[in-house]
C-alpha positions in Angstrom: -14.4 -3.7 -34.9 -10.7 -4.4 -34.1 -9.9 -0.6 -34.5 -12.6 0.3 -32.0 -11.1 -2.2 -29.5 -7.7 -0.9 -30.1 -9.0 2.8 -29.7 -10.7 1.8 -26.4 -7.5 0.1 -25.1 -5.5 3.2 -25.9 -7.9 5.5 -24.2 -8.0 3.1 -21.1 -4.2 3.2 -20.9 -4.1 6.9 -21.2 -6.7 7.3 -18.5 -4.8 4.9 -16.2 -1.6 6.9 -16.7 -3.1 10.2 -16.1 -4.8 9.0 -12.9 -1.5 7.4 -11.7 0.3 10.6 -12.3 -2.4 12.6 -10.6 -2.5 10.2 -7.6 1.3 10.5 -7.1 1.0 14.3 -7.0 -1.9 14.1 -4.4 0.2 11.6 -2.3 3.1 14.0 -2.1 3.3 16.2 0.9 4.6 18.9 -1.5 1.7 18.6 -3.9 1.0 22.3 -3.5 4.4 23.4 -4.5 5.6 24.3 -8.1 6.8 21.2 -10.0 10.6 22.0 -9.9 10.5 22.9 -6.2 8.3 19.8 -5.4 10.8 17.5 -7.2 13.8 18.9 -5.3 11.9 18.6 -2.0 10.9 15.0 -2.8 14.5 14.1 -3.8 15.9 15.6 -0.6 13.2 13.6 1.4 14.2 10.4 -0.3 17.8 11.0 0.3 17.1 11.6 4.1 15.0 8.4 4.2 17.9 6.4 2.4 20.4 7.8 5.0 18.1 6.9 7.9 17.7 3.3 6.6 21.4 3.0 6.1 22.1 4.2 9.7 19.5 1.6 11.0 21.5 -1.1 9.2 24.6 0.0 10.9 22.9 0.4 14.2 21.5 -3.2 13.8 25.1 -4.6 13.5 26.1 -2.6 16.6 23.2 -4.0 18.6 24.2 -7.5 17.5 27.8 -6.9 18.6 26.6 -5.4 22.1 23.8 -8.1 22.5 21.4 -5.3 22.8 17.8 -6.8 22.7 16.1 -3.3 23.5 17.3 -2.1 20.0 15.3 -4.9 18.2 12.2 -4.2 20.5 12.3 -0.6 19.3 13.1 -1.0 15.6 11.6 -4.4 14.8 7.8 -4.6 14.4 5.5 -6.6 16.8 4.7 -8.9 13.9 8.3 -9.4 12.6 9.4 -12.7 11.1 12.9 -13.4 10.1 14.8 -16.4 8.7 18.2 -17.2 10.4 21.3 -18.4 8.4 20.3 -22.0 9.5 16.8 -21.6 8.1 15.0 -21.2 11.4 11.9 -18.8 11.5 12.2 -16.3 14.3 9.6 -13.8 15.6 10.7 -10.6 17.4 10.6 -12.3 20.8 12.8 -15.2 19.7 15.2 -12.8 17.9 15.7 -10.7 21.0 16.2 -13.9 23.2 18.8 -15.1 20.5 20.7 -11.8 20.5 20.6 -11.4 24.4 21.6 -14.9 25.1 24.3 -15.5 22.4 27.5 -16.9 23.7 29.6 -15.2 21.0 31.9 -12.4 22.2 32.2 -10.2 19.1 35.4 -8.1 18.7 33.8 -6.6 15.6 30.5 -6.7 13.8 30.1 -4.4 10.7 27.5 -3.7 8.1 28.9 -2.7 4.7 27.8 -2.7 1.1 24.4 -1.3 2.3 22.0 -0.9 -0.6 18.6 0.8 -0.1 15.6 0.7 -2.4 12.5 2.7 -1.4 9.0 1.9 -2.7 6.7 4.5 -1.2 6.3 3.4 2.5 8.3 0.1 2.0 12.1 -0.3 1.8 14.2 -3.3 1.0 17.8 -2.9 2.4 20.5 -5.3 1.8 24.0 -5.4 3.2 26.9 -7.5 4.1 27.6 -8.4 7.8 31.2 -9.2 8.8 31.7 -10.5 12.3 34.7 -11.5 14.2 34.8 -12.9 17.8 35.1 -15.9 19.9 32.8 -18.7 20.9 33.9 -20.9 23.8 37.5 -19.6 23.4 37.6 -20.5 19.7 38.0 -17.7 17.1 35.2 -17.2 14.7 34.9 -15.2 11.5 31.8 -15.0 9.4 30.1 -13.0 6.7 26.5 -13.0 5.9 24.3 -11.4 3.3 21.3 -9.8 4.9 18.0 -8.5 3.6 15.7 -6.4 5.7 12.2 -5.2 4.7 11.1 -2.0 6.4 7.7 -0.4 6.5 7.3 3.4 7.3 4.7 4.3 9.8 3.8 7.2 12.1 6.6 5.9 14.4 9.3 5.7 11.8 10.8 2.7 9.9 10.1 -0.7 11.3 11.6 -4.0 10.1 9.0 -6.4 9.3 10.9 -9.3 7.8 14.5 -10.3 7.3 16.6 -13.0 5.7 20.2 -13.9 6.6 22.3 -16.0 4.5 25.7 -17.1 5.6 28.5 -17.0 3.1 30.9 -20.0 2.7 34.4 -19.8 4.0 
């Protein structure tokens, strides 16, 4: 009886792995291409997606520096929720208001150490934000670790969630 259960489990695992592999081929826009060509095209597409997400992180930093709320309205989803360094939860409307009404005058705002991980139509992008500027004539300098979660739709990548953590010092 134990062998029969083990045999059934092995058959089930094989069936699941075959169906998973078949589904990934069907999901690919290059499914009709030969395997080697399909793999090259999928790798090239993944690299383009990674570069696009990296550029969006850099553009986000630039929009913060310029207090450009329209960028966030375009790239952040309607149902966006983020957590600020102080732990406050912000929807897109609150984030745009915060960016546009900030009293900080940034002399620089950079996104570096950008890391992109793509999982089908979802991506997790982390980076280091380094900002310098003035607030009420006092110099400020801060660094934050940031994580954005993107979802790809017909209209491109949209940020659906973010977390900012201010680093000490």
